[in-house]
C-alpha positions as CSV (number, residue, x, y, z in Angstrom):
1,M,-80.2,-201.2,75.7
2,A,-82.2,-202.6,72.3
3,R,-81.7,-200.5,69.4
4,A,-85.0,-199.7,67.4
5,P,-84.4,-201.8,63.9
6,G,-83.3,-199.9,61.0
7,L,-82.0,-196.8,62.9
8,F,-78.4,-197.8,63.1
9,Q,-76.7,-200.0,60.4
10,P,-73.5,-202.3,61.8
11,F,-70.5,-200.7,60.9
12,Q,-69.8,-203.9,59.0
13,N,-72.2,-203.4,56.6
14,R,-71.7,-199.7,55.9
15,P,-70.0,-198.4,52.7
16,S,-66.6,-197.8,52.7
17,H,-65.0,-194.3,52.0
18,R,-64.1,-195.5,48.6
19,N,-68.0,-196.6,48.0
20,W,-69.1,-193.3,49.3
21,G,-67.0,-191.6,47.0
22,N,-68.5,-193.5,44.1
23,M,-71.8,-192.9,45.0
24,L,-71.3,-189.3,45.3
25,L,-69.6,-189.0,42.0
26,A,-72.4,-191.2,40.2
27,F,-75.2,-188.9,41.6
28,T,-73.3,-185.8,41.0
29,R,-73.0,-187.0,37.3
30,H,-76.8,-188.1,37.5
31,L,-77.7,-184.3,38.4
32,A,-75.3,-182.6,35.9
33,G,-77.1,-184.7,33.3
34,A,-80.6,-183.8,34.3
35,A,-79.7,-180.1,34.1
36,I,-78.3,-180.6,30.8
37,I,-81.6,-182.3,29.5
38,G,-83.4,-179.7,31.1
39,S,-82.0,-176.6,29.6
40,L,-81.9,-178.2,26.3
41,L,-85.9,-178.7,26.6
42,A,-86.1,-175.0,28.0
43,A,-84.1,-173.6,25.1
44,S,-86.2,-175.5,22.3
45,S,-89.7,-174.4,23.9
46,P,-91.8,-171.6,22.4
47,S,-91.6,-169.4,25.8
48,A,-87.6,-169.8,25.5
49,A,-87.7,-168.4,22.0
50,Q,-90.0,-165.4,23.2
51,D,-87.6,-164.6,26.0
52,R,-84.6,-164.5,23.7
53,R,-86.5,-161.9,21.3
54,Q,-88.2,-160.0,24.3
55,G,-87.8,-156.2,23.7
56,E,-86.1,-156.5,20.2
57,P,-87.7,-154.2,17.5
58,G,-89.2,-155.9,14.7
59,Q,-89.0,-159.3,16.1
60,F,-92.5,-160.8,16.6
61,D,-95.0,-163.1,14.9
62,Y,-97.9,-161.3,14.1
63,Y,-100.3,-158.3,14.6
64,V,-103.5,-157.8,16.4
65,L,-105.5,-154.8,15.0
66,V,-107.6,-153.5,18.1
67,L,-110.7,-151.6,17.3
68,S,-112.3,-149.8,20.3
69,W,-116.6,-149.0,20.4
70,S,-116.2,-145.5,21.3
71,P,-119.5,-144.8,22.8
72,S,-118.5,-147.6,25.3
73,F,-115.0,-146.1,25.9
74,C,-116.6,-142.5,26.4
75,A,-119.4,-144.0,28.9
76,D,-117.1,-145.9,30.9
77,S,-114.6,-143.0,31.3
78,A,-117.7,-140.7,31.9
79,E,-118.7,-143.0,35.3
80,R,-114.7,-142.8,36.6
81,D,-114.0,-139.1,35.7
82,P,-116.4,-136.9,34.2
83,S,-114.4,-134.0,33.8
84,R,-111.6,-135.7,32.1
85,T,-113.9,-137.5,30.0
86,A,-115.2,-133.8,28.6
87,R,-111.5,-132.8,27.7
88,N,-110.8,-136.2,25.7
89,P,-111.5,-135.1,22.0
90,Q,-113.0,-138.8,21.0
91,C,-115.8,-137.9,23.8
92,G,-116.8,-134.7,21.9
93,P,-119.5,-134.0,19.7
94,R,-118.2,-136.0,16.6
95,P,-120.1,-139.3,16.1
96,F,-117.2,-141.8,16.5
97,S,-118.5,-145.4,16.1
98,F,-115.5,-148.1,16.0
99,V,-111.9,-146.1,16.3
100,V,-108.6,-147.9,16.3
101,H,-107.2,-148.5,19.6
102,G,-104.0,-149.9,18.2
103,L,-102.0,-152.4,16.1
104,W,-99.8,-154.5,18.7
105,P,-97.0,-156.8,17.6
106,Q,-97.5,-160.2,19.4
107,Y,-95.2,-163.3,19.9
108,E,-97.4,-166.7,19.8
109,R,-97.4,-166.5,23.4
110,G,-97.4,-163.0,25.1
111,F,-95.9,-159.9,23.2
112,P,-93.3,-157.0,23.5
113,E,-93.9,-153.6,24.7
114,Y,-91.8,-150.7,25.2
115,C,-88.9,-151.7,23.1
116,Q,-87.1,-148.5,23.0
117,V,-87.4,-146.2,26.1
118,P,-87.8,-143.3,25.5
119,A,-89.1,-143.8,22.1
120,P,-88.4,-141.7,19.2
121,R,-90.3,-138.5,18.7
122,L,-93.7,-138.5,16.8
123,S,-94.1,-135.4,14.5
124,R,-97.0,-133.0,14.7
125,N,-97.8,-133.9,11.2
126,I,-98.0,-137.9,12.1
127,V,-100.1,-137.3,14.8
128,S,-102.8,-134.8,12.8
129,A,-103.0,-137.4,10.2
130,M,-104.1,-140.1,12.3
131,L,-106.9,-138.3,13.8
132,D,-109.5,-139.7,11.8
133,L,-108.7,-143.2,13.0
134,M,-107.4,-142.8,16.6
135,P,-109.0,-139.3,17.7
136,A,-107.0,-138.4,20.7
137,P,-103.4,-137.6,20.5
138,A,-102.7,-138.9,23.8
139,L,-103.8,-142.3,22.4
140,I,-101.5,-142.0,19.4
141,F,-98.5,-141.2,21.8
142,H,-99.6,-144.1,24.0
143,E,-99.5,-146.6,21.4
144,W,-96.2,-145.6,19.7
145,D,-94.2,-145.5,22.9
146,R,-95.8,-149.1,24.2
147,H,-96.4,-150.9,21.1
148,G,-95.4,-149.1,17.8
149,V,-91.6,-149.2,18.7
150,C,-91.7,-152.8,18.9
151,S,-92.7,-153.1,15.2
152,G,-89.1,-152.0,14.1
153,L,-90.8,-149.7,11.8
154,S,-90.4,-145.9,11.5
155,P,-92.9,-144.1,12.7
156,G,-94.3,-142.8,9.4
157,A,-94.4,-146.6,8.3
158,Y,-95.7,-147.8,11.7
159,F,-98.8,-145.7,11.3
160,E,-99.3,-146.1,7.6
161,T,-99.3,-149.9,8.6
162,I,-102.1,-149.0,11.0
163,R,-103.9,-147.5,8.2
164,K,-103.6,-150.2,6.0
165,A,-104.7,-152.9,8.7
166,R,-107.8,-150.8,9.0
167,A,-108.7,-150.6,5.7
168,V,-108.6,-154.4,5.4
169,V,-111.2,-155.0,8.2
170,K,-114.8,-154.0,7.0
171,I,-117.3,-152.6,10.0
172,P,-120.5,-154.7,9.7
173,P,-122.9,-152.2,8.3
174,Q,-125.4,-152.5,11.4
175,Y,-122.7,-150.8,13.5
176,L,-121.8,-147.9,11.3
177,D,-124.3,-145.6,12.4
178,L,-125.9,-147.0,15.5
179,S,-128.8,-144.4,16.5
180,A,-129.9,-146.4,19.7
181,A,-128.3,-148.5,22.2
182,L,-128.2,-152.4,21.0
183,T,-128.3,-155.5,23.2
184,V,-126.1,-158.0,21.7
185,T,-124.0,-161.1,22.5
186,P,-120.4,-161.5,21.9
187,G,-121.2,-164.4,19.5
188,E,-123.5,-162.0,17.5
189,V,-120.6,-159.3,17.1
190,E,-118.0,-162.0,16.3
191,E,-120.4,-163.3,13.6
192,A,-121.2,-160.2,12.1
193,F,-117.5,-159.4,11.6
194,I,-117.0,-162.6,10.2
195,K,-119.7,-162.3,7.5
196,A,-118.4,-158.7,6.8
197,N,-114.9,-159.9,6.3
198,P,-114.4,-163.0,4.1
199,G,-111.3,-164.8,5.2
200,L,-111.9,-163.9,8.8
201,A,-112.2,-167.2,10.7
202,P,-113.7,-167.5,14.4
203,E,-110.3,-168.4,15.9
204,G,-108.9,-165.0,14.4
205,V,-111.1,-162.4,16.3
206,S,-112.0,-161.8,20.0
207,I,-114.4,-159.9,21.7
208,S,-113.4,-157.9,24.9
209,C,-116.0,-156.5,27.5
210,G,-116.5,-154.4,30.4
211,S,-119.0,-155.3,33.1
212,R,-122.0,-154.6,30.9
213,R,-120.9,-152.9,27.4
214,L,-118.7,-153.9,24.4
215,D,-115.5,-152.5,24.5
216,E,-113.3,-153.9,21.7
217,V,-112.9,-156.1,18.7
218,K,-109.6,-157.8,18.3
219,I,-108.6,-159.1,14.9
220,C,-105.4,-161.2,14.3
221,M,-103.5,-160.4,11.1
222,T,-100.0,-161.6,9.8
223,R,-97.2,-159.2,9.3
224,D,-98.2,-158.6,5.9
225,L,-102.0,-157.9,7.1
226,Q,-103.7,-161.1,6.1
227,F,-106.3,-162.6,8.5
228,R,-104.9,-165.2,10.6
229,G,-105.9,-167.2,13.8
230,C,-104.4,-166.7,17.2
231,E,-105.3,-169.0,19.8
232,E,-103.9,-166.9,22.8
233,I,-106.0,-164.0,21.9
234,E,-109.2,-165.5,20.8
235,R,-109.6,-168.2,24.1
236,R,-109.9,-164.6,26.2
237,T,-112.8,-163.3,24.4
238,C,-115.7,-162.4,26.7
239,R,-118.1,-164.8,27.9
240,R,-120.7,-162.6,28.9
241,D,-124.5,-163.6,28.0
242,K,-125.2,-160.2,26.7
243,L,-123.6,-156.6,26.0
244,I,-124.7,-153.3,25.5
245,M,-123.7,-150.9,22.7
246,P,-124.4,-147.5,23.7
247,P,-125.5,-145.3,20.4
248,V,-123.0,-143.2,18.4
249,R,-123.1,-139.8,19.9
250,G,-125.3,-137.4,17.8
251,G,-127.6,-140.4,17.0
C-alpha cells in the first residue's frame, strides 16, 4: 500500500538516539532561559512591586481624599432602605453638604486594604472628635478597619491626617449651602474644585456618580498632603452628560 507523503519518515533519515537527546537538552535549556527572562521582567514591573507590598501597613504611594455629597448619599439610601436611612446620623436634620468619606492609601496601581485583622480598636474620643467631618460612627469604624490600618499610622495620627487633608481642600462656594437642587456636569464640578484650589490639576481629581446623582469628588494627594496627579483614579471619572446635586437638608 502506498504511504501518504510526509506521514512516515524513512528509518535511515530519523534522528539517532543521541541526536534526540541533544535536541531535548537544547529545548529544555530554551524553556529554562525563557522562564528566567519572564521572571526578571515580572519582578521589574509595577504590578510585581505592588504585590510585594500588598497588605504591609505604611507601604503605599499616595492618598485619595474622598468627599461625599451627603444629600446624594441620603437620597440614594432612602430609596434603598428608608428605615435604615432614618437611623443614620448623617441623614438627620443637620444640613451636611460635602463630608469626608475617607482618606485612602493607594499604590500607583491598585490599593491596599484590611492590612491588619482585627484592626486596633478606636477610642470613643477619636470617634466623637471626627463626627464633624465624618458624621456617622459606623463610617468612621469602617474606614479605619479597611483603609486606616494600611496607612501605618496610629488611630490618632491617621484621623488627624484626615483632618489636615480636609483642611487643604477648599469647597467651591456655590456648593457650601445649596438650597435647591442643581443640575451639573462632571466637568463643571471638576472645574469648580480646580478653580477653588490652586495647584489642583485635572489629572488629580475624579468625579463619581450614580445613575443620576453626583456621589463623590476624589482628590489625589501626596503622602505629605500636596496635590498630585493620579491617572488610575482620574480615568474612572464619571462620563454622564448631567447629574443632580440634591439640596442640603433644611435648604
